[in-house]
LUMKE-843382 format. One record per residue (C-alpha): x, y, z; residue in one letter. Coordinates in Angstrom, 2 decimals, decimal comma. Layout:
# LUMKE-843382
PT        xx        yy        zz   rest
PT         X         Y         Z      A
...
//
This chain:
# LUMKE-843382
PT        xx        yy        zz   rest
PT     22,39      0,41    -30,83      M
PT     20,87     -2,57    -29,01      L
PT     17,45     -1,64    -30,32      F
PT     18,67     -1,98    -33,91      F
PT     20,63     -5,18    -33,26      L
PT     17,91     -6,90    -31,20      H
PT     14,54     -5,22    -31,74      P
PT     12,73     -8,25    -30,28      N
PT     14,28     -7,40    -26,86      W
PT     12,23     -4,21    -26,83      F
PT      8,82     -5,67    -27,57      S
PT      6,09     -5,19    -24,98      K
PT      6,21     -8,87    -24,01      E
PT     10,00     -9,02    -23,70      S
PT     10,11     -5,91    -21,54      L
PT      7,26     -7,22    -19,38      Y
PT      9,02    -10,55    -18,74      Y
PT     12,34     -8,83    -18,05      F
PT     10,72     -6,53    -15,50      I
PT      8,86     -9,44    -13,90      Q
PT     12,04    -11,49    -13,60      S
PT     13,90     -8,56    -12,01      Q
PT     10,99     -7,12     -9,99      S
PT     12,73     -7,24     -6,60      S
PT     15,71     -5,32     -8,01      H
PT     13,42     -2,80     -9,71      F
PT     11,48     -2,35     -6,48      L
PT     14,63     -1,64     -4,48      L
PT     15,85      0,87     -7,07      V
PT     12,38      2,45     -7,19      Y
PT     12,30      2,89     -3,40      V
PT     15,78      4,43     -3,33      I
PT     15,03      6,80     -6,22      L
PT     11,72      7,84     -4,67      S
PT     13,43      8,66     -1,38      L
PT     16,36     10,64     -2,81      V
PT     14,76     12,34     -5,84      R
PT     13,76     15,34     -3,75      G
PT     17,36     16,13     -2,87      I
PT     17,88     16,80     -6,57      F
PT     14,55     18,69     -6,80      L
PT     13,14     16,24     -9,32      L
PT      9,33     16,21     -9,56      P
PT      7,53     13,20     -8,13      S
PT      4,98     12,77    -10,94      T
PT      7,29     10,88    -13,35      P
PT      8,30      8,55    -10,52      F
PT      4,69      7,84     -9,59      V
PT      3,82      7,13    -13,23      L
PT      6,88      4,90    -13,59      A
PT      5,81      3,02    -10,47      G
PT      2,37      2,44    -11,97      I
PT      3,97      1,01    -15,10      L
PT      6,55     -1,11    -13,30      L
PT      4,25     -2,44    -10,57      F
PT      0,71     -2,39    -11,97      P
PT     -0,61     -4,95     -9,50      S
PT      0,85     -3,14     -6,47      Q
PT     -0,99      0,17     -6,50      S
PT     -0,96      0,61     -2,73      F
PT      2,79     -0,02     -2,61      L
PT      3,40      2,60     -5,32      V
PT      1,21      5,04     -3,37      F
PT      2,98      4,30     -0,07      F
PT      6,50      4,60     -1,51      I
PT      5,61      7,81     -3,35      S
PT      3,96      9,56     -0,39      I
PT      6,80      8,51      1,92      T
PT      9,37      9,98     -0,48      G
PT      7,39     13,21     -0,76      I
PT      6,98     13,63      3,01      V
PT     10,69     12,96      3,57      I
PT     11,58     15,46      0,85      T
PT      9,17     18,05      2,23      A
PT     10,70     17,65      5,69      T
PT     14,21     18,01      4,32      Y
PT     13,32     21,12      2,28      L
PT     11,52     22,75      5,21      Y
PT     14,54     22,43      7,48      F
PT     17,04     23,11      4,69      A
PT     15,38     26,48      4,09      S
PT     16,00     27,38      7,73      L
PT     19,61     26,25      7,53      F
PT     20,22     28,01      4,21      L
PT     18,52     31,17      5,56      E
PT     16,03     31,57      2,72      F
PT     14,14     33,97      4,96      D
PT     16,68     36,58      3,81      K
PT     15,05     36,38      0,37      L
PT     12,14     38,19      2,01      F
PT     14,53     41,02      2,80      G
PT     14,18     44,74      3,22      K
PT     13,88     45,47     -0,52      N
PT     10,58     43,63     -0,70      H
PT      9,38     44,11      2,87      S
PT      5,80     45,21      2,06      K
PT      5,27     42,34     -0,39      K
PT      7,03     39,93      1,95      S
PT      4,95     41,02      4,91      D
PT      1,75     40,44      2,92      K
PT      2,87     36,95      1,82      I
PT      3,93     36,02      5,35      I
PT      0,66     37,36      6,79      E
PT     -1,44     35,32      4,34      K
PT      0,60     32,18      4,99      L
PT      0,30     32,64      8,75      N
PT     -3,48     33,12      8,46      Q
PT     -4,30     30,49      5,83      H
PT     -1,06     28,54      5,54      G
PT     -2,56     25,09      5,90      F
PT     -5,01     25,63      3,03      W
PT     -2,47     27,39      0,83      I
PT      0,07     24,60      1,26      V
PT     -2,59     21,91      0,78      L
PT     -3,85     23,54     -2,43      G
PT     -0,33     24,08     -3,70      W
PT      0,63     20,47     -3,00      A
PT     -2,49     19,20     -4,75      F
PT     -2,11     21,38     -7,86      F
PT      0,10     19,41    -10,28      P
PT      1,42     22,33    -12,36      L
PT      3,40     24,11     -9,65      V
PT      6,56     22,84     -7,94      P
PT      5,75     21,72     -4,42      T
PT      9,40     22,26     -3,48      D
PT      8,88     26,03     -3,70      L
PT      6,13     26,09     -1,07      I
PT      8,30     23,83      1,11      C
PT     11,09     26,39      1,05      Y
PT      8,69     29,27      1,69      I
PT      6,97     27,50      4,59      A
PT     10,32     26,69      6,18      G
PT     11,72     30,17      5,68      S
PT      8,74     31,84      7,40      I
PT      8,81     29,18     10,12      K
PT      5,27     27,96      9,48      M
PT      4,03     25,51     12,09      N
PT      5,67     22,24     11,01      F
PT      2,78     19,97     12,00      T
PT      0,26     21,99      9,98      K
PT      2,72     22,24      7,10      Y
PT      3,54     18,52      6,86      I
PT     -0,11     17,52      7,29      L
PT     -1,09     19,86      4,44      A
PT      1,68     18,46      2,23      I
PT      0,63     14,91      3,07      F
PT     -3,07     15,48      2,35      L
PT     -2,55     17,47     -0,85      G
PT      0,00     15,06     -2,27      E
PT     -1,97     11,99     -1,12      A
PT     -4,99     13,17     -3,10      I
PT     -2,82     13,87     -6,15      L
PT     -0,89     10,58     -5,98      I
PT     -4,08      8,64     -5,31      G
PT     -5,58     10,19     -8,43      T
PT     -2,48      9,33    -10,47      Y
PT     -2,48      5,73     -9,23      V
PT     -6,21      5,23     -9,68      Y
PT     -6,56      6,83    -13,10      F
PT     -3,02      6,09    -14,27      G
PT     -3,68      2,38    -14,48      K
PT     -6,67      2,91    -16,74      S
PT     -4,87      5,52    -18,85      I
PT     -1,96      3,14    -19,45      W
PT     -4,43      0,34    -20,19      G
PT     -3,28     -1,73    -17,21      L
PT     -6,73     -2,36    -15,73      V
//
């Protein structure tokens, strides 16, 4: 309704000046949303891209906030899977398949988690639950999540600015 009543409010310049005048509020909201989005299993990519648009001159800050939110979410999901006993999903009905998955994750877990975290078309939350439910070494797990997601977010931040025409 506002768009039809005041279309000039929604011009590129008007939106830019509004965001600039409210940047500290937007930053606070962005930090909070980035830290809690994982509880609701929302993907991080839209938040990273929104951060690039909202704070084009603060690329490192967008990267830092995004990676912090992802690591916090990954930690929460890892331990939540233990609490929620997701290991029972790998029950007796699928024991041969489960054993094979668990064996591969125990052998090559770091690289599997890192690749999964880096690949943008699969939900990272799923590998977080799996790693937690098989009790993968937490240090290896969180390091793999950090490295995979850092590469992905760094790519988004670096190329996102040029894609949006902000460079």
